[in-house]
C-alpha positions as CSV (number, residue, x, y, z in Angstrom):
1,M,37.2,40.6,113.1
2,C,41.2,39.9,112.3
3,R,41.8,40.7,108.3
4,A,45.1,39.6,106.6
5,A,47.1,42.1,104.8
6,G,45.6,42.2,101.3
7,V,42.1,42.1,102.4
8,V,39.9,45.0,101.7
9,G,36.3,45.8,103.0
10,R,33.3,46.6,100.8
11,S,34.5,50.2,100.8
12,G,37.7,49.3,99.1
13,A,40.3,50.6,101.6
14,A,42.7,48.6,102.8
15,S,42.6,47.5,106.4
16,P,45.9,48.6,108.3
17,A,48.6,46.0,108.9
18,H,49.1,44.9,112.7
19,P,51.6,47.4,114.0
20,R,53.9,44.6,115.6
21,R,53.7,42.4,112.3
22,R,55.8,43.3,109.5
23,R,54.5,42.1,106.1
24,F,57.7,41.2,104.4
25,A,59.3,44.6,104.1
26,M,62.6,42.8,103.4
27,P,63.6,39.8,101.4
28,L,63.2,36.3,103.0
29,D,64.8,33.2,101.9
30,G,62.4,30.7,103.4
31,P,59.9,28.4,101.4
32,A,57.7,30.2,98.6
33,V,54.2,30.4,99.5
34,A,51.3,30.9,96.9
35,M,48.0,31.6,98.5
36,L,45.0,31.3,96.0
37,A,42.2,34.0,95.7
38,Y,39.3,33.3,93.9
39,S,35.5,34.3,93.7
40,G,33.4,32.5,96.4
41,A,36.6,31.4,98.3
42,G,36.3,30.7,102.2
43,S,37.3,34.1,103.4
44,F,37.8,33.1,106.9
45,D,40.0,30.1,105.6
46,Y,42.3,32.7,103.9
47,V,42.8,35.0,107.1
48,T,43.5,32.5,109.6
49,V,46.0,30.3,107.5
50,N,47.8,33.9,106.4
51,E,48.5,34.6,110.2
52,V,50.9,31.7,109.7
53,F,52.4,32.2,106.5
54,G,51.7,35.9,105.5
55,V,53.1,37.4,108.8
56,D,56.8,38.5,108.8
57,Y,58.3,36.2,111.9
58,S,61.9,36.3,110.5
59,P,63.2,39.0,113.3
60,R,62.4,35.8,115.7
61,F,63.1,32.9,113.9
62,G,65.8,34.1,111.6
63,T,64.0,33.4,108.2
64,W,60.2,32.8,107.3
65,Y,58.1,32.1,104.2
66,R,58.0,34.0,101.2
67,T,54.2,34.5,100.7
68,R,52.2,35.8,97.8
69,T,48.8,35.9,97.0
70,C,47.9,35.1,93.3
71,A,44.8,34.9,91.4
72,L,43.4,33.7,87.5
73,T,43.8,37.6,87.1
74,P,45.7,40.0,89.3
75,G,43.8,42.4,91.0
76,P,40.8,42.6,93.5
77,V,38.9,39.3,94.3
78,A,35.5,39.1,95.8
79,F,35.6,36.2,98.3
80,D,31.8,37.0,99.1
81,A,29.7,40.0,99.6
82,T,31.6,41.7,102.2
83,V,35.1,40.7,102.1
84,T,37.3,41.4,98.9
85,V,41.3,40.4,98.6
86,H,43.8,42.2,96.3
87,A,45.9,39.6,94.8
88,P,48.9,41.2,93.1
89,Y,50.0,38.3,91.2
90,G,48.8,35.8,88.6
91,L,49.0,32.4,88.8
92,D,52.5,31.9,87.5
93,V,53.4,32.4,91.2
94,A,51.7,29.1,92.0
95,E,53.7,27.2,89.7
96,T,57.0,28.1,91.0
97,A,56.1,28.0,94.9
98,D,57.1,25.6,97.3
99,L,53.7,25.2,98.8
100,V,50.4,26.1,97.1
101,I,47.4,26.8,99.7
102,V,43.7,26.6,98.4
103,P,41.1,28.1,100.7
104,G,37.3,26.9,100.7
105,W,35.7,26.3,97.3
106,T,31.7,27.3,98.0
107,R,30.8,25.7,94.6
108,E,31.7,22.0,95.4
109,T,29.7,20.3,92.6
110,E,31.0,23.0,90.0
111,T,34.3,22.5,88.2
112,P,36.8,25.1,89.1
113,P,38.5,27.2,86.0
114,G,40.7,24.8,83.8
115,A,43.6,27.4,84.5
116,L,43.4,27.0,88.1
117,L,43.4,23.2,87.8
118,T,46.0,23.2,85.2
119,T,48.1,25.2,87.6
120,L,47.8,22.7,90.7
121,R,48.7,19.7,88.5
122,R,51.9,21.6,87.1
123,A,52.8,22.6,90.9
124,H,52.4,19.3,91.9
125,R,54.3,17.7,89.3
126,R,56.9,20.0,89.9
127,G,57.3,18.7,93.4
128,A,55.5,21.5,95.3
129,R,53.0,20.7,98.2
130,I,49.6,21.4,97.9
131,M,47.6,22.5,101.0
132,S,43.5,22.9,101.3
133,I,41.2,24.2,103.7
134,C,37.8,23.0,104.3
135,T,36.0,22.6,100.9
136,G,38.9,23.7,99.2
137,A,39.6,19.8,99.0
138,F,37.0,19.9,96.3
139,V,39.3,21.9,94.2
140,L,42.3,19.1,94.7
141,G,39.5,16.6,93.8
142,H,38.4,18.3,90.5
143,A,42.4,18.6,89.6
144,G,42.8,14.7,90.1
145,L,45.1,15.2,93.1
146,L,43.3,13.3,95.7
147,D,43.3,10.0,93.2
148,H,44.7,7.2,95.6
149,R,45.4,9.3,98.3
150,R,43.5,9.7,102.1
151,A,42.0,13.4,102.5
152,T,39.9,14.9,104.8
153,T,37.1,17.9,104.6
154,H,34.6,19.2,106.9
155,W,32.8,16.3,108.2
156,S,29.3,17.3,106.8
157,M,30.9,17.6,103.3
158,A,32.8,14.5,103.4
159,P,30.2,12.2,102.0
160,L,29.9,14.4,98.9
161,L,33.6,14.7,98.7
162,A,33.8,10.6,98.8
163,S,30.8,10.5,96.5
164,L,32.5,13.0,93.6
165,F,35.9,11.5,93.6
166,P,35.6,7.4,94.4
167,A,39.5,7.0,93.9
168,A,40.0,9.0,97.0
169,T,40.0,7.9,100.5
170,V,38.2,10.4,102.5
171,D,38.4,10.5,106.4
172,P,35.5,12.0,107.8
173,R,37.1,12.3,111.5
174,A,40.6,13.5,110.7
175,L,41.4,17.4,111.5
176,F,44.3,16.7,108.7
177,V,45.8,14.6,106.4
178,D,49.3,14.9,105.0
179,D,49.7,12.4,102.0
180,R,52.7,12.4,100.2
181,G,52.5,16.2,99.5
182,I,49.0,16.6,99.3
183,L,47.6,18.2,102.6
184,T,43.6,18.4,103.7
185,A,42.5,20.2,106.6
186,A,39.1,19.7,107.9
187,G,37.8,23.3,108.5
188,M,39.0,26.6,109.5
189,S,40.4,26.1,112.5
190,A,42.2,22.7,111.7
191,G,43.5,24.4,108.8
192,V,45.9,26.3,111.6
193,D,46.6,22.7,113.0
194,L,47.7,21.8,109.4
195,A,49.7,25.1,109.0
196,L,51.6,24.3,112.3
197,H,52.0,21.0,111.0
198,V,53.9,22.3,107.9
199,V,55.8,24.6,110.0
200,R,57.1,22.1,112.4
201,G,58.3,20.0,109.2
202,D,60.1,23.1,107.8
203,F,61.4,24.9,110.9
204,G,61.1,22.4,113.9
205,A,59.0,21.7,116.8
206,D,60.3,24.7,118.8
207,V,59.5,27.2,116.2
208,A,56.0,25.7,115.8
209,A,55.1,25.7,119.6
210,A,56.6,29.1,119.7
211,L,54.3,30.4,117.0
212,A,51.3,28.7,118.7
213,R,52.0,30.7,121.7
214,R,52.2,33.7,120.1
215,M,49.0,33.2,118.2
216,V,47.6,32.1,121.8
217,L,46.4,28.7,120.7
218,A,46.4,25.7,123.0
219,G,49.0,24.1,121.0
220,Y,49.7,21.5,118.1
221,R,47.0,19.1,117.6
222,G,47.8,15.9,115.4
223,G,45.8,15.2,111.8
224,G,44.9,12.1,113.9
225,Q,42.7,13.9,116.2
226,A,39.2,13.5,115.5
227,Q,37.1,16.3,114.5
228,F,34.2,15.4,117.1
229,V,35.4,16.5,120.4
230,D,33.5,16.8,123.5
231,V,34.9,20.1,125.3
232,P,33.3,21.1,128.7
233,L,31.3,24.3,128.8
234,A,34.0,25.6,131.5
235,P,37.0,24.4,133.0
236,D,36.8,23.1,136.4
237,P,39.4,25.0,138.7
238,G,40.0,22.1,140.8
239,D,40.3,19.6,138.1
240,P,43.8,17.7,138.7
241,L,44.2,16.7,135.1
242,P,45.9,19.9,134.2
243,G,48.5,19.3,136.6
244,L,49.0,15.7,135.8
245,L,49.6,16.6,132.1
246,D,52.3,19.1,133.2
247,W,53.9,16.7,135.7
248,V,53.8,13.9,133.1
249,R,55.8,16.2,130.7
250,Q,58.6,16.7,133.1
251,H,58.7,12.6,133.6
252,L,58.2,11.2,129.9
253,D,61.0,8.8,130.7
254,Q,58.7,6.6,133.2
255,R,56.8,4.1,131.9
256,W,53.1,5.0,132.2
257,S,49.7,3.3,132.3
258,L,46.5,4.0,132.7
259,T,46.2,2.9,136.2
260,S,49.5,4.7,137.2
261,L,48.3,7.9,135.7
262,G,44.9,7.4,137.4
263,E,46.7,6.8,140.9
264,R,48.3,10.2,140.7
265,V,44.9,11.8,140.4
266,H,43.0,9.2,142.6
267,M,40.7,8.2,139.5
268,S,40.1,4.9,138.2
269,P,41.4,3.9,134.5
270,R,37.7,4.4,132.8
271,T,37.4,7.7,134.7
272,L,40.6,9.0,133.6
273,A,40.3,8.1,130.0
274,R,37.0,9.8,130.1
275,H,38.3,13.1,131.4
276,F,41.7,12.8,129.1
277,Q,39.1,12.6,126.1
278,R,37.4,15.6,127.3
279,L,40.2,17.7,128.1
280,T,42.7,16.8,125.1
281,G,40.6,15.3,122.8
282,M,42.8,12.1,122.6
283,S,43.2,9.0,124.6
284,P,46.1,8.7,127.2
285,H,48.4,6.7,124.7
286,Q,47.8,9.3,122.1
287,W,48.6,12.0,124.2
288,L,52.0,10.2,125.7
289,T,53.1,9.2,121.9
290,R,52.6,12.9,120.8
291,E,54.1,14.4,123.8
292,R,57.1,11.8,123.5
293,V,57.9,12.7,120.0
294,L,57.5,16.2,120.5
295,A,60.2,16.0,123.2
296,A,62.3,13.5,120.9
297,Q,62.1,16.3,118.1
298,R,63.5,19.2,120.4
299,L,66.3,17.3,121.3
300,L,67.1,16.3,118.0
301,E,67.0,19.7,116.6
302,T,69.3,21.0,119.3
303,G,71.8,18.5,120.6
304,D,73.9,15.6,119.6
305,E,72.6,12.7,122.0
306,P,72.8,9.3,120.7
307,I,69.4,7.9,119.3
308,D,69.1,5.4,121.9
309,R,69.9,8.2,124.7
310,I,66.9,10.1,123.3
311,A,64.5,7.0,123.3
312,A,65.1,6.3,126.8
313,R,64.7,9.9,128.0
314,T,61.6,10.6,126.1
315,G,60.1,7.1,127.2
316,I,59.9,5.5,123.8
317,G,62.2,2.7,124.9
318,S,64.6,1.4,122.5
319,A,66.5,3.0,119.0
320,A,64.2,0.9,117.2
321,N,61.1,1.8,118.8
322,L,62.2,5.7,118.2
323,R,62.8,5.0,114.5
324,Q,59.5,3.2,113.9
325,T,57.5,5.7,116.2
326,F,59.1,8.6,114.5
327,R,58.7,7.6,110.9
328,R,55.1,6.9,111.9
329,E,54.3,10.3,113.5
330,V,56.8,12.6,111.6
331,G,57.5,10.8,108.1
332,V,61.1,10.8,108.5
333,S,63.8,8.9,110.4
334,P,65.3,10.8,113.2
335,R,68.5,10.6,111.9
336,A,67.2,12.5,108.9
337,Y,65.4,15.0,111.0
338,R,68.4,15.9,112.8
339,T,70.5,16.4,109.7
340,R,67.8,18.8,108.6
341,F,67.4,21.0,111.3
342,R,70.7,21.0,113.2
343,S,72.1,23.7,110.7
344,R,69.0,25.8,110.9
345,A,68.8,25.7,114.8
346,A,72.4,27.0,114.8
347,K,71.2,30.0,112.4
348,R,68.5,31.2,114.5
349,P,68.8,34.3,116.6
350,G,69.4,34.0,120.2
């Protein structure tokens, strides 16, 4: 089982760091991240997300996050009977962070410590993003941060979250939700999807894709994808769909419909839609939109092509369509996205 830096077993001996992953031996200048540690927290939530934010990827990407683990009282924090985390810092670190990560809270109906809730409120008022994993959404709810916002948690806990915090709009199907600086993930694996979503926003689509490959992940899953994904028990080596997806990625500028896609693999539109859902967890339209937006992001990050040209190359159509789709999927305009990442792309090592 993988363990993050700072995690110690029952014996108290720290697990060795991965030999190829430095744990911030040199100063970094990326966003400051505070990972909260408290008794009863979800240990796997912490470990998996720490693989994104707690590993020093600056040699590859030029800079990375400055991540620290903090607690009510600095020192060892028992997550459960077998896993203890060493938190070198107090909650003041969270009050000055750019991103605060809240792992699962296993006592959902109990109010967390007041100091913890106060810290989250202060950090949010100051402009920090607050990100919860799985039942960590209950901590955000107790802090009042879910009021008048969309949020998600594990589907089995969604009814309880909605009943405890009626001012929140709980979506039991979403993998993750990003609503005005409050980010919630459905479960442990969805926490990694949300972490990659944050990386995309901070460092760009290419960096997020490279990190997903390094972590041996299938790739980015959008927050709108359902938690309930019907995955076949084993891939069929004769399935033509993976080859179709690769081909379409190279021809995004073409006009695609269920009929034209199905003709390439000799499937009816209904059969294709069913196979698409099983393989990707999305409809063909959702998948095409995601791939086109990802392609547009890469072009905006690295080049100077006009917006209308990017819209045509990615199959989105017009500049107006690109602006509308980009704002809906990414949260900013294409022009603002390009301005944000052009300088960062130039600074990254080749």
